[in-house]
C-alpha positions as CSV (number, residue, x, y, z in Angstrom):
1,M,-0.1,-0.3,0.2
2,R,1.5,3.2,-1.0
3,L,0.7,6.4,1.2
4,H,0.0,9.7,-0.6
5,P,3.5,12.1,-0.4
6,L,1.4,14.4,1.8
7,A,0.2,11.8,3.9
8,A,3.7,10.3,4.4
9,D,5.0,13.8,5.4
10,G,2.4,14.2,7.9
11,L,3.6,11.2,9.4
12,I,7.1,12.0,9.5
13,A,6.4,15.3,11.0
14,A,4.2,13.8,13.3
15,A,7.2,11.7,14.7
16,L,9.6,14.2,14.8
17,T,7.3,16.3,16.9
18,T,7.2,13.2,19.3
19,V,10.8,12.7,19.1
20,A,11.3,16.6,19.9
21,V,8.5,16.4,23.0
22,L,10.3,13.9,24.5
23,L,13.8,15.1,24.3
24,G,11.9,18.5,25.7
25,T,10.8,16.8,28.9
26,E,14.8,16.0,29.4
27,A,16.0,19.6,29.0
28,V,16.4,20.0,32.7
29,A,18.2,16.9,33.5
30,Q,20.5,18.3,30.8
31,G,21.3,21.4,32.4
32,W,19.2,23.5,30.2
33,P,15.9,25.4,31.3
34,A,12.5,24.1,31.5
35,L,10.6,24.6,27.9
36,D,7.8,26.9,28.9
37,P,4.7,27.7,26.5
38,L,6.7,30.0,24.0
39,A,9.5,27.0,23.8
40,W,6.6,24.5,22.8
41,T,5.3,26.7,20.5
42,L,8.5,27.4,18.4
43,V,9.3,23.1,18.7
44,A,5.9,22.7,17.3
45,L,6.7,25.8,14.5
46,L,10.0,23.7,13.8
47,T,8.7,20.0,13.0
48,L,5.0,20.9,12.0
49,P,5.9,22.8,8.5
50,L,7.9,19.4,7.2
51,V,4.4,18.4,6.4
52,L,4.6,21.0,3.4
53,R,8.9,20.2,2.6
54,T,8.2,18.6,-0.8
55,R,6.3,21.2,-2.0
56,A,7.6,24.2,-0.9
57,P,11.3,22.8,0.3
58,V,13.2,26.2,0.4
59,T,10.5,27.9,1.7
60,V,10.2,25.4,4.6
61,C,13.8,25.3,5.2
62,L,14.0,28.8,5.8
63,A,10.9,29.0,8.1
64,V,12.5,25.9,10.4
65,H,15.6,27.8,10.2
66,A,14.5,31.1,11.6
67,C,12.7,29.6,14.0
68,W,15.4,27.7,15.4
69,A,17.6,31.0,15.7
70,V,14.6,32.5,17.4
71,Y,14.6,29.1,19.7
72,V,18.4,29.2,20.4
73,T,18.4,33.3,21.2
74,L,15.7,32.4,24.0
75,G,18.2,30.2,25.7
76,Y,16.4,26.9,25.1
77,W,18.3,23.4,24.5
78,P,19.4,24.0,20.9
79,V,19.3,19.8,20.4
80,V,15.5,19.6,20.9
81,G,15.1,21.8,17.6
82,S,18.0,20.6,15.5
83,F,15.7,17.9,13.9
84,G,13.3,19.8,11.5
85,P,16.1,21.9,10.1
86,M,18.3,18.9,9.9
87,L,15.3,17.2,7.7
88,A,14.8,20.5,5.6
89,V,18.1,20.6,4.1
90,Y,18.0,16.9,3.1
91,T,14.4,17.4,1.3
92,V,16.1,20.5,0.0
93,A,19.3,18.6,-1.6
94,S,17.1,16.1,-2.6
95,L,14.7,18.2,-4.5
96,R,16.5,21.5,-5.8
97,P,20.0,22.2,-7.6
98,T,23.5,22.0,-6.3
99,R,23.4,25.3,-5.4
100,T,20.6,26.1,-3.8
101,A,21.1,23.0,-1.2
102,A,24.7,24.1,-0.8
103,A,22.7,27.3,0.2
104,C,20.7,25.8,2.5
105,A,23.8,23.7,4.2
106,A,25.4,26.7,4.5
107,L,22.8,28.0,6.7
108,L,22.7,24.8,9.0
109,A,26.0,25.3,9.8
110,G,25.8,28.9,10.7
111,V,22.9,28.5,12.8
112,W,24.5,25.0,14.4
113,I,27.9,27.3,15.2
114,Y,25.3,29.8,16.5
115,A,24.2,27.6,18.8
116,G,27.4,26.7,20.1
117,L,27.9,29.9,20.9
118,R,25.6,30.6,22.7
119,S,25.4,27.4,24.6
120,D,28.9,28.3,25.9
121,T,30.1,24.9,26.2
122,G,33.6,25.3,25.8
123,S,33.7,22.7,23.1
124,M,33.6,24.6,19.9
125,A,35.9,22.1,18.0
126,S,33.4,19.7,18.8
127,V,30.4,22.0,17.4
128,A,32.5,23.1,14.6
129,G,33.2,19.5,13.3
130,Q,29.4,18.9,13.5
131,A,28.5,22.2,11.8
132,V,30.6,21.2,8.9
133,G,29.9,17.2,8.8
134,F,26.0,17.3,9.6
135,P,25.5,19.1,6.9
136,L,28.0,17.8,4.2
137,V,26.5,14.4,4.9
138,L,22.8,15.5,4.4
139,W,23.9,17.2,1.5
140,R,25.5,14.0,0.1
141,F,22.7,12.1,0.8
142,G,20.0,14.4,-0.6
143,Y,22.3,14.6,-3.7
144,V,22.2,11.0,-4.6
145,A,18.5,10.2,-3.8
146,R,17.8,13.5,-5.9
147,R,20.0,11.5,-8.5
148,T,18.5,8.1,-8.4
149,G,14.9,9.7,-8.7
150,E,16.3,11.7,-12.0
151,L,17.5,8.2,-13.1
152,T,13.9,6.2,-11.9
153,L,12.0,8.4,-14.2
154,R,14.3,7.9,-17.0
155,L,14.6,4.1,-16.6
156,R,10.8,4.5,-16.7
157,A,10.5,6.1,-19.5
158,E,12.7,4.4,-21.8
159,Q,11.1,1.2,-20.7
160,A,7.5,2.8,-21.3
161,D,9.4,4.4,-24.7
162,R,10.9,0.3,-25.6
163,A,7.3,-0.9,-24.6
164,R,5.4,1.2,-27.3
165,R,8.0,0.5,-29.8
166,E,7.5,-3.3,-29.3
167,V,3.5,-2.9,-29.5
168,A,4.1,-1.2,-32.7
169,E,6.3,-3.8,-34.5
170,E,3.9,-6.4,-33.4
171,R,0.9,-4.4,-34.7
172,V,2.6,-4.1,-37.9
173,R,3.5,-7.7,-38.2
174,I,-0.2,-8.1,-37.2
175,A,-1.3,-6.0,-40.0
176,R,1.1,-7.7,-42.5
177,E,-0.4,-11.0,-42.1
178,L,-4.0,-9.2,-41.8
179,H,-3.0,-7.9,-45.6
180,D,-2.7,-11.3,-47.0
181,V,-6.0,-12.4,-45.4
182,V,-7.9,-9.5,-47.1
183,A,-6.1,-10.6,-50.2
184,H,-7.4,-14.0,-49.9
185,H,-11.2,-12.6,-49.4
186,I,-10.7,-10.5,-52.6
187,A,-9.3,-13.6,-54.9
188,V,-12.5,-15.5,-53.6
189,I,-14.5,-13.1,-54.5
190,N,-12.6,-12.5,-57.9
191,V,-13.2,-16.1,-58.7
192,Q,-16.8,-16.5,-57.4
193,A,-18.0,-13.2,-59.6
194,G,-16.6,-15.0,-62.5
195,L,-18.7,-18.0,-61.9
196,A,-21.4,-16.4,-61.6
197,R,-21.3,-14.2,-64.8
198,F,-20.4,-17.6,-66.4
199,V,-23.3,-19.0,-65.0
200,F,-26.1,-16.4,-64.5
201,R,-28.2,-17.4,-67.4
202,S,-27.4,-21.4,-67.4
203,D,-27.7,-21.8,-63.6
204,A,-29.3,-19.4,-61.4
205,R,-28.5,-21.5,-58.2
206,T,-25.4,-21.8,-58.8
207,A,-25.0,-18.4,-59.6
208,R,-27.2,-17.3,-56.1
209,E,-24.5,-19.4,-54.1
210,A,-21.8,-17.6,-56.0
211,L,-23.5,-14.2,-54.9
212,D,-23.9,-15.5,-51.4
213,T,-20.1,-16.4,-50.9
214,I,-18.9,-13.2,-52.5
215,E,-21.2,-11.4,-50.0
216,G,-20.0,-13.2,-47.2
217,A,-16.5,-12.9,-48.2
218,S,-16.6,-9.5,-48.9
219,G,-18.3,-8.6,-45.4
220,E,-15.2,-10.7,-43.9
221,A,-12.6,-8.6,-45.9
222,L,-14.4,-5.7,-44.8
223,A,-14.2,-6.6,-41.2
224,E,-9.9,-7.2,-41.7
225,L,-9.4,-4.0,-43.5
226,R,-10.9,-2.2,-40.7
227,R,-8.8,-4.0,-38.0
228,M,-5.7,-3.9,-40.7
229,L,-6.4,0.5,-40.9
230,G,-7.1,0.7,-37.2
231,L,-3.7,-0.8,-36.3
232,L,-2.2,1.2,-38.9
233,R,-3.8,4.6,-37.7
234,A,-2.7,3.6,-34.4
235,D,0.6,4.0,-34.8
236,G,1.1,5.6,-38.1
237,V,3.1,3.2,-39.8
238,Q,2.3,0.8,-42.8
239,G,3.8,-2.1,-44.6
240,A,2.6,-5.5,-46.1
241,D,4.1,-8.8,-47.8
242,G,3.6,-11.5,-49.7
243,A,3.5,-14.3,-47.2
244,P,1.0,-17.1,-46.8
245,A,-1.2,-16.6,-43.6
246,P,-1.5,-19.9,-41.8
247,G,-4.6,-21.5,-40.7
248,L,-6.0,-24.2,-38.4
249,D,-5.6,-27.0,-40.7
250,Q,-2.2,-26.7,-40.2
251,L,-2.0,-26.9,-36.3
252,D,-1.2,-31.3,-36.9
253,E,2.0,-30.0,-38.7
254,M,3.2,-27.2,-36.1
255,V,2.3,-29.9,-33.4
256,T,4.5,-32.4,-34.9
257,R,7.5,-30.0,-35.8
258,V,7.4,-29.5,-31.9
259,R,7.1,-33.1,-31.1
260,T,10.8,-33.5,-32.9
261,G,12.3,-30.2,-30.6
262,G,11.5,-33.2,-27.6
263,V,8.4,-31.8,-26.0
264,G,5.3,-34.1,-26.2
265,V,2.4,-32.4,-27.4
266,E,-1.3,-33.8,-27.7
267,L,-3.7,-32.1,-29.6
268,R,-7.5,-32.5,-28.7
269,V,-10.2,-31.1,-31.0
270,T,-13.7,-30.5,-29.4
271,G,-17.0,-29.5,-31.1
272,T,-18.2,-29.3,-34.6
273,S,-15.2,-28.2,-36.9
274,R,-16.5,-25.1,-39.3
275,P,-15.0,-22.9,-41.3
276,L,-14.0,-19.9,-39.4
277,P,-12.8,-16.6,-41.2
278,P,-9.0,-16.9,-42.0
279,G,-8.2,-14.0,-39.6
280,V,-9.8,-15.8,-36.9
281,Q,-7.6,-18.9,-37.8
282,L,-4.4,-17.0,-38.0
283,C,-5.0,-15.4,-34.4
284,V,-5.7,-18.9,-33.0
285,Y,-2.6,-20.4,-34.8
286,R,0.0,-17.9,-33.8
287,V,-1.1,-17.6,-30.2
288,V,-0.8,-21.7,-30.1
289,Q,3.0,-21.2,-32.1
290,E,4.1,-18.7,-29.5
291,A,2.8,-20.8,-26.5
292,L,4.3,-24.1,-28.0
293,T,7.7,-21.9,-28.5
294,N,7.5,-20.9,-25.2
295,V,7.1,-24.2,-23.5
296,L,10.4,-25.4,-25.9
297,K,12.4,-22.6,-24.3
298,H,11.2,-22.3,-20.9
299,A,10.1,-26.2,-20.4
300,P,12.6,-28.5,-22.0
301,G,11.2,-31.9,-21.3
302,A,7.4,-30.8,-20.4
303,E,4.5,-32.6,-21.6
304,A,2.3,-30.2,-23.5
305,A,-1.6,-30.4,-24.4
306,V,-3.3,-28.1,-27.1
307,E,-7.1,-28.0,-26.8
308,L,-9.1,-26.2,-29.7
309,A,-13.0,-26.1,-28.8
310,Y,-15.7,-25.0,-31.1
311,R,-18.6,-23.4,-28.9
312,A,-21.5,-21.8,-29.7
313,G,-20.8,-18.4,-30.6
314,E,-17.1,-18.4,-29.8
315,V,-14.0,-20.9,-30.3
316,T,-11.4,-21.6,-27.5
317,V,-7.8,-22.8,-27.5
318,S,-6.0,-23.6,-24.7
319,V,-2.2,-24.7,-24.2
320,T,-1.3,-25.8,-21.1
321,D,2.3,-27.8,-19.7
322,D,3.5,-29.4,-16.8
323,G,6.8,-27.3,-16.4
324,P,10.0,-28.4,-17.0
325,V,11.7,-31.8,-16.2
326,E,14.2,-31.6,-13.2
327,G,17.9,-31.5,-14.4
328,L,17.1,-29.5,-17.5
329,D,18.0,-26.2,-17.8
330,P,15.3,-23.3,-19.1
331,V,16.0,-20.1,-21.0
332,T,16.4,-17.6,-18.1
333,P,14.2,-14.6,-18.3
334,A,17.0,-12.3,-19.1
335,E,16.9,-14.2,-22.2
336,R,13.4,-13.8,-23.5
337,G,12.4,-11.6,-25.9
338,G,9.4,-10.4,-24.2
339,H,7.3,-9.7,-27.6
340,G,5.7,-12.8,-27.3
341,L,2.9,-11.8,-24.7
342,I,2.6,-8.5,-26.4
343,G,1.6,-10.4,-29.7
344,M,-0.9,-12.3,-27.9
345,R,-3.0,-9.6,-26.2
346,E,-2.7,-7.7,-29.3
347,R,-4.4,-10.4,-31.3
348,A,-6.9,-11.0,-28.5
349,K,-8.1,-7.5,-28.4
350,L,-8.0,-7.4,-32.4
351,Y,-10.2,-9.8,-32.8
352,G,-12.4,-8.6,-29.6
353,G,-11.3,-12.1,-27.7
354,T,-10.3,-12.7,-24.3
355,I,-6.5,-14.3,-23.2
356,L,-5.4,-15.2,-20.2
357,V,-1.6,-16.3,-19.4
358,G,0.1,-17.3,-16.1
359,P,1.2,-20.3,-14.4
360,R,-1.1,-23.2,-13.3
361,S,-2.1,-24.3,-9.5
362,E,-1.6,-27.7,-10.3
363,G,1.9,-26.9,-11.6
364,G,3.2,-25.4,-15.5
365,F,2.0,-23.3,-17.5
366,G,-1.2,-22.3,-19.4
367,V,-2.6,-19.9,-21.9
368,R,-6.0,-19.7,-23.1
369,L,-7.6,-17.6,-25.9
370,T,-11.1,-17.2,-26.4
371,L,-12.5,-15.7,-29.6
372,P,-16.0,-14.7,-31.0
373,T,-17.4,-16.3,-33.8
374,P,-18.1,-13.4,-36.4
375,V,-21.6,-13.7,-38.0
376,Q,-20.7,-14.8,-41.0
377,A,-19.4,-18.2,-39.9
378,A,-22.3,-18.4,-37.8
379,R,-24.6,-18.3,-41.3
380,R,-22.1,-21.2,-42.1
381,G,-23.6,-23.3,-39.2
382,D,-21.9,-22.0,-36.2
383,A,-24.9,-23.0,-33.6
384,V,-22.9,-25.8,-31.6
385,R,-24.8,-26.6,-28.4
386,E,-22.6,-27.5,-25.2
C-alpha cells in the first residue's frame, strides 16, 4: 500500500514532533531551562511545517531555520529543535539544484555554530566539526536521492518507450498478416464473381450460391480491412508482404514440429469443426505457435496439451504444460524476448477476444484464448450447443 506524499510527510512531521517533545522533557536533566509554552510553540513551528517540505522545500527550510534561531536565542536546549532543520536541508538537497542545496547546508552550519556560541559549552571544536559534518552528510544523501529519482524516471520513460516500440512492431507484423487475409478474400470474390457471370443465365442456383459467397467474403474482407487500418492508424506505420497466412488446418503440422523438438504435445479438438474466417484462424494459430515456442524455451522436457474447442458463438484454444523436467535448464528470464506475450494480447484485443496467461495451480504454465465467432461463420453453421 502506497501512502499519498502529503500523508507520508505528515507522519514524518508527527514523528519528529514526538521525538522533540520527548527530548524537551529531558531539558532540565541536561542542565537547560525547562520548556515553557513559548518554547513548545517554537518546537511545533520547527517540525509541523515539514508536512509541506516536498511542496515548498526552500520556504520550509528558511522558516524552520528562522524558528530555530529564535529558539536558540531564547536560551533553550538547541538539540530539541535540530531535527526539523536537518530534515529540511536533506529535502532541499533531494529536490533542488546543487547551489540551492549548498546555500541551505551553509545556513544549517551557521545556525549550528551560533547555537554552540550561545550555549557556551567550551567545546567549540566539536561544535564546528558537527556544523561541517552534518550538513555535508545531509547534502550528500539528498544529492544521491535526487540522482536516483532522476535515473528512475529516465529508466521508466525508456521502458515505456521500449514497450510502445514493441507494441508498434507487433502491430505492424499483425497488419502485414491481415493484408494476406484480405488478399485471400479478394481472390475468393474474384473467382466467385467470374463463376456467377459464367452461369448467370444457365444455372441460377449456382449463381445465387456464388453471390452468397461473395457477400460473406466481402463482409469478412471489410472487417479485416477495418482491423488492419485501425492498427496502421494507431501507430502511423504501414507495411505488407506476400507471406502465406497459416490456419487451423496446419495445427497438426505445427504440433509435429514441436514434438521433434523434444516436447510431447497432444492435440485435442472438441465440438463440431466448422469454417472460420482466415483472420480468426491466423490469430489462433499464432497464439498456439507462441505458446508452444515458450514451452520449448522455458520448460524443456515438459508434456504439453493443445485443446481447440468449437463452442456456440466462440472458439477457444488452450495450451498447457506441466513444467520443465528436473535437471534440464530452461532459458533464463533475461534471455526472453518479451514480444510473445505482447503479440498474444494484441491479437486477442484485435478480434474482440480474451486471453489468460500465467502459471497453473497444479504446476506448469497455461495460455487460454477465447475469440467470438463472426456473424458470417454463424451463417455457415455456428449453432453448436455445449
